[in-house]
C-alpha positions in Angstrom: 140.8 133.3 232.6 142.3 131.0 229.8 140.1 129.2 227.9 141.8 125.3 228.6 141.4 124.7 224.6 143.2 128.3 223.6 146.5 126.8 225.2 145.9 123.6 222.9 144.9 125.1 219.9 148.3 127.5 220.2 151.0 124.6 220.9 149.0 123.3 217.3 150.0 126.4 215.8 153.4 126.5 216.9 154.2 122.9 215.8 152.9 124.0 212.5 155.1 126.9 212.8 158.0 124.4 213.3 157.0 121.7 210.2 157.6 124.4 208.1 153.7 124.6 207.2 153.0 128.0 205.9 152.1 130.5 208.6 148.5 131.5 206.9 147.3 127.7 207.2 148.9 127.1 210.7 146.7 130.3 211.8 143.5 128.4 210.3 144.2 125.5 211.2 144.4 126.1 215.2 141.0 128.6 214.6 138.8 125.8 213.6 139.9 123.3 216.1 139.9 126.2 219.2 136.2 126.7 216.6 135.0 122.9 217.4 136.5 122.0 220.8 134.4 125.4 222.4 131.3 124.3 220.0 131.4 127.7 218.4 129.7 128.0 214.5 132.0 127.5 211.5 130.1 130.4 210.1 132.5 132.9 212.0 135.5 132.4 210.2 134.8 132.8 206.5 132.4 135.8 208.0 135.7 137.4 209.6 137.7 136.4 206.7 135.1 138.4 204.3 135.8 141.3 206.7 139.3 141.7 206.8 138.8 141.2 202.5 136.3 143.8 202.4 138.6 147.0 204.0 139.5 150.0 201.5 142.4 150.6 203.2 144.2 147.2 202.5 143.9 148.2 198.7 146.8 150.3 199.1 148.9 147.0 200.2 148.8 145.5 196.0 149.1 148.9 194.9 152.6 149.3 196.3 153.7 146.2 196.1 153.4 147.2 192.0 155.3 150.0 193.0 158.2 148.3 193.9 158.3 145.6 191.5 157.9 147.7 188.6 160.3 150.2 189.6 162.9 147.5 189.4 161.4 146.4 186.2 161.9 149.6 184.2 165.3 150.6 185.9 164.7 154.1 187.9 166.5 152.2 190.7 169.6 152.8 189.1 168.9 156.6 189.1 168.2 157.1 192.4 171.8 155.2 193.1 173.6 157.2 190.3 171.7 160.7 191.5 173.3 159.5 196.0 176.6 158.2 194.2 177.3 161.7 192.2 176.9 164.0 195.3 177.9 161.7 198.0 180.8 159.5 196.7 183.0 162.0 197.0 182.7 162.1 201.3 184.8 158.7 203.5 182.5 155.6 202.7 180.9 157.9 199.9 178.9 155.4 198.1 178.1 153.6 201.4 176.2 156.7 202.5 174.8 156.9 198.9 173.7 153.5 199.7 171.8 154.8 202.5 170.3 157.5 200.7 169.0 155.8 198.0 167.4 153.0 200.0 165.3 156.2 201.8 164.4 157.7 198.3 163.8 154.1 197.1 161.4 153.6 200.5 159.4 156.3 199.6 157.8 154.7 196.6 157.9 150.8 197.7 157.2 150.7 201.3 158.7 147.6 201.0 161.9 146.0 202.4 162.9 143.7 200.7 161.5 145.0 197.1 164.7 147.5 198.4 167.1 144.7 199.2 166.1 142.2 196.0 166.2 145.1 193.7 168.2 148.6 194.3 170.3 146.1 196.5 172.1 144.6 194.1 172.9 147.8 192.1 174.3 149.3 195.3 176.2 146.2 196.1 177.5 145.8 192.7 178.7 149.9 192.6 180.5 149.2 195.7 182.4 146.5 194.7 183.3 148.1 191.8 185.0 150.5 193.0 186.6 149.2 195.2 184.7 148.6 198.2 185.0 145.4 201.0 182.4 143.0 199.5 180.8 142.1 203.0 180.9 145.6 203.9 178.8 146.4 200.4 176.3 143.9 201.3 175.6 144.6 205.2 175.5 148.2 204.3 172.6 147.6 202.0 170.8 145.0 203.9 170.6 147.3 207.0 169.8 150.3 204.5 166.9 148.2 203.2 165.0 148.2 206.7 163.8 152.0 205.7 161.5 151.1 203.6 159.1 149.9 205.9 159.3 153.2 208.0 159.7 156.2 205.6 156.1 156.6 204.0 154.1 154.3 202.4 155.0 152.3 204.4 153.5 148.3 203.7 153.6 147.4 207.7 151.9 150.5 208.7 149.1 150.2 206.6 148.7 146.6 208.2 148.8 148.2 211.8 146.2 150.5 210.7 144.3 148.2 209.4 144.8 146.3 213.1 144.0 148.9 215.0 141.7 151.2 213.4 144.1 154.3 213.7 144.7 156.7 210.2 147.5 155.3 207.6 147.4 159.2 207.3 148.7 159.8 210.8 150.9 156.5 211.1 152.8 157.6 207.9 153.3 161.4 208.7 154.2 159.5 212.4 156.9 157.4 210.4 158.5 160.7 209.0 161.0 161.6 211.7 161.8 158.1 213.0 163.1 157.3 208.8 165.0 160.1 208.5 166.8 159.3 212.0 167.5 156.3 211.2 169.5 156.9 208.4 170.9 159.8 209.4 172.6 157.3 212.4 172.8 155.2 209.8 175.4 157.1 207.5 176.8 157.8 211.3 177.9 153.9 211.9 179.6 153.9 208.7 181.4 156.8 208.9 182.6 154.9 212.7 182.9 151.2 211.4 185.1 152.8 208.3 187.4 154.3 210.7 187.5 152.1 214.0 187.5 148.7 211.7 189.5 150.2 208.9 187.7 148.3 206.2 188.1 149.2 202.7 186.2 152.0 201.2 188.1 154.0 199.0 186.8 157.5 198.1 184.9 158.1 194.6 185.9 160.6 191.9 185.2 164.0 192.6 181.8 165.2 190.1 181.4 168.6 188.6 178.9 170.3 189.4 177.8 169.9 185.4 177.4 165.8 186.4 176.0 166.5 189.4 172.8 168.5 187.8 172.9 165.7 185.0 172.3 163.2 187.3 169.8 164.8 189.4 167.8 165.2 186.2 168.1 161.6 185.2 167.0 160.5 188.5 164.0 163.2 188.9 161.3 160.5 187.7 162.2 158.7 190.3 162.6 161.3 192.8 159.4 163.1 191.6 157.2 159.9 193.0 157.6 160.4 196.4 158.1 163.8 196.6 154.3 163.6 195.0 152.8 160.6 196.8 154.4 162.0 200.5 153.3 165.3 200.0 150.1 164.3 198.3 149.0 162.3 201.6 150.4 164.7 204.4 148.4 167.5 202.2 145.0 165.6 201.7 145.1 165.6 198.1 144.5 162.0 198.3 143.9 158.7 201.0 146.6 155.9 200.8 144.5 153.3 198.6 144.0 156.7 196.3 148.1 157.2 197.0 149.6 153.3 195.2 146.9 153.7 192.7 148.6 156.9 191.8 152.0 155.8 192.3 151.2 152.8 189.6 150.1 155.2 187.2 153.3 157.3 187.5 155.3 154.3 187.7 153.4 153.6 183.9 153.5 156.8 182.4 157.3 157.3 183.0 158.2 153.9 181.7 155.8 155.0 178.4 157.7 158.8 178.5 161.2 156.7 178.4 159.9 154.2 175.9 160.5 151.3 178.3 156.9 150.1 178.5 155.8 146.9 176.9 153.5 144.2 177.7 156.8 141.5 179.0 157.5 144.3 181.6 153.9 145.1 182.9 153.3 141.5 182.6 156.1 140.4 185.1 155.2 143.0 187.5 151.8 142.2 187.6 152.5 138.6 188.6 155.3 139.1 191.0 153.1 141.6 192.7 150.0 140.0 192.7 151.8 136.9 193.9 153.4 138.7 197.1 149.7 140.8 197.7 147.9 137.2 197.5 150.2 136.3 200.6 149.5 139.5 202.6 146.2 139.4 202.2 146.1 135.8 203.5 148.1 136.3 206.3 145.9 139.2 207.0 142.1 137.2 206.7 143.7 134.7 208.5 145.6 136.7 210.9 142.2 138.4 211.9 140.8 135.3 212.5 144.0 134.0 215.1 143.2 137.3 216.8 139.8 136.3 217.3 140.7 133.1 218.9 143.8 134.2 221.3 141.5 137.3 222.3 138.3 135.1 223.2 140.5 132.3 224.7 141.9 134.7 227.0 145.4 134.6 226.2 145.6 137.8 225.4 144.3 139.1 228.8 146.9 136.9 230.2 150.0 137.9 228.7 148.8 141.8 229.4 148.0 140.8 232.6 151.8 140.1 233.4 153.4 142.7 231.8 151.1 145.2 233.7 151.9 143.5 237.1 155.8 144.4 236.8 154.3 147.8 237.8 157.0 150.0 236.1 156.3 151.8 232.8 159.7 151.6 231.5 160.5 148.0 232.9 157.1 146.6 230.6 157.9 148.7 227.4 161.5 147.0 227.3 159.9 143.6 227.9 157.5 143.9 225.0 160.2 145.4 223.1 162.6 142.4 223.9 159.3 140.1 223.1 158.4 141.2 219.9 162.6 141.5 219.0 162.6 137.8 219.8 159.8 137.0 217.4 161.1 139.2 214.9 164.4 136.8 214.8 162.9 134.3 213.7 159.1 134.9 212.1 158.6 137.7 209.3 157.6 141.1 211.1 153.8 141.3 209.1 153.1 138.0 210.4 154.2 138.7 213.7 152.4 142.3 213.8 149.3 140.3 213.1 149.5 137.8 215.9 150.4 140.9 218.9 147.8 143.5 217.3 145.3 142.4 220.3 148.0 142.6 223.3 149.9 145.9 221.8 146.6 147.9 221.7 146.0 146.3 225.6 149.2 147.1 226.6 148.7 150.9 224.9 145.2 151.4 227.2 146.8 150.7 230.3 149.9 152.7 229.8 148.3 155.5 228.4 150.0 155.3 224.7 148.0 156.1 221.4 148.1 153.9 218.8 149.7 155.3 216.8 153.0 155.8 218.9 153.1 152.1 219.6 152.4 150.8 216.3 155.6 152.9 214.9 157.0 151.2 217.6 156.3 147.6 217.1 156.4 147.9 213.0 160.7 149.5 214.0 161.1 146.5 216.3 160.4 144.1 213.8 162.5 145.8 211.3 165.5 145.2 213.4 164.7 141.2 212.8 164.9 141.5 209.1 168.5 141.9 210.4 168.7 139.6 213.1 170.4 136.4 213.1 169.3 133.3 212.9 167.0 134.9 210.0 167.7 138.4 209.1 165.4 137.9 205.4 166.8 140.8 204.3 170.5 140.6 204.5 169.7 136.6 202.8 167.7 138.1 200.2 171.2 140.6 199.5 173.7 137.8 199.4 171.9 135.5 197.3 171.1 137.9 194.8 174.7 139.5 195.1 176.0 135.7 195.4 177.8 136.7 198.3 178.6 134.8 201.6 176.0 135.7 204.7 178.0 134.6 207.2 181.2 137.0 206.0 178.3 140.5 205.7 176.4 139.0 209.2 179.3 140.3 211.3 179.1 143.7 209.8 175.4 144.1 209.8 175.5 143.0 213.1 176.9 146.7 213.9 174.0 148.4 211.8 171.7 147.0 214.8 173.2 149.4 217.6 171.9 152.9 215.4 168.2 150.9 214.9 168.0 150.1 218.8 168.9 154.0 219.4 165.9 155.4 217.2 163.4 152.6 218.7 164.3 153.6 222.0 163.5 157.1 220.7 160.4 156.1 219.5 159.2 154.2 222.8 160.2 156.3 225.8 160.0 160.1 224.1 156.5 160.8 222.7 157.2 163.9 220.2 160.0 161.8 218.4 156.9 159.9 216.3 154.2 162.6 217.0 155.2 165.7 216.7 155.1 165.8 213.1 151.3 164.1 213.2 150.6 167.2 215.7 152.0 169.9 213.9 149.8 168.9 210.7 146.7 168.6 212.7 146.4 165.0 212.8 146.5 164.3 216.3 145.1 167.0 218.8 
């Protein structure tokens, strides 16, 4: 049975959200009201906040945020794109394919879609426009490819889900690897089809000699070495995801020093930006844990879970759950939604016999689609703003990229081996 007060408090949260009050403040305000109305001790709230900050795995978040920011400050991102361009620039839509490949490689260091869109994205769009590509198409490809960041490890959103569900972050990273690669390949196929069907202006690049390709590869090795060290380090058990974030940060600093690009100003700017983002993430996590307590103890999660399960059909239940997540992801950030619906996802997973790994990857991937879905489309907005391009003009092409994303989402949802085969192969899941 639903506690009548939880409806009032949830309504307060929605009203504060519509008033553009920061989500952490909305969460904590509604939770405080719920505690007061139910006569609960307010000591419980700071206790749960303290618990969220004491989790070892959460230390990975500020480290990964620092890596993405520092790579942009250092200028390694242009070497990644230069490498991809040298090898793929000559094929039809070559720079667009290079755009996707570069985002896949950058995802292996930053774990953030907006870090990709705001940093590497500017370089990609500029290069494509200089080569004669359609401006709106260039922005659309860049915004869409940036969504690979939260899937290919290391992923900040998967770290959050691991913390919420008590699931091994290493296992989640392994589970996100194949979907992330398939996602990138399907995007490349979509690029080719769009150019052919819509006759988009996408001239072929010049032909690079083998010597030039090898030179571009050599220049990109420091940037390429980072993802390789991190991915193999995590999967081999050499270090934990938290240690992985610290290793990534130290790797970037050492590379910057070797290239004589390390300066106090660069370090200060990267640290300031990453601390600001980390404060937002940690604030969300802390208040999200309190908010979860409110909706679970108030019976709201049980009510929604029972409504979904009453459909009686596994396929229909999962499709409805995905539609609900897609709808929420269009208006609220992926991390915020993950924190709010975490208990619901765990309840549905237990009822349907799904692992927390599969439903976690499904939810994170689902919410990634919201990064390029109207009306908010934050990745597209960031890319368009950073490149002084029309948001509306790029939107028509961006929406087409939702098709390969939905195909990948359905594979994750209904074909368990798609995301669990690699963890099982590596012994993370028996």
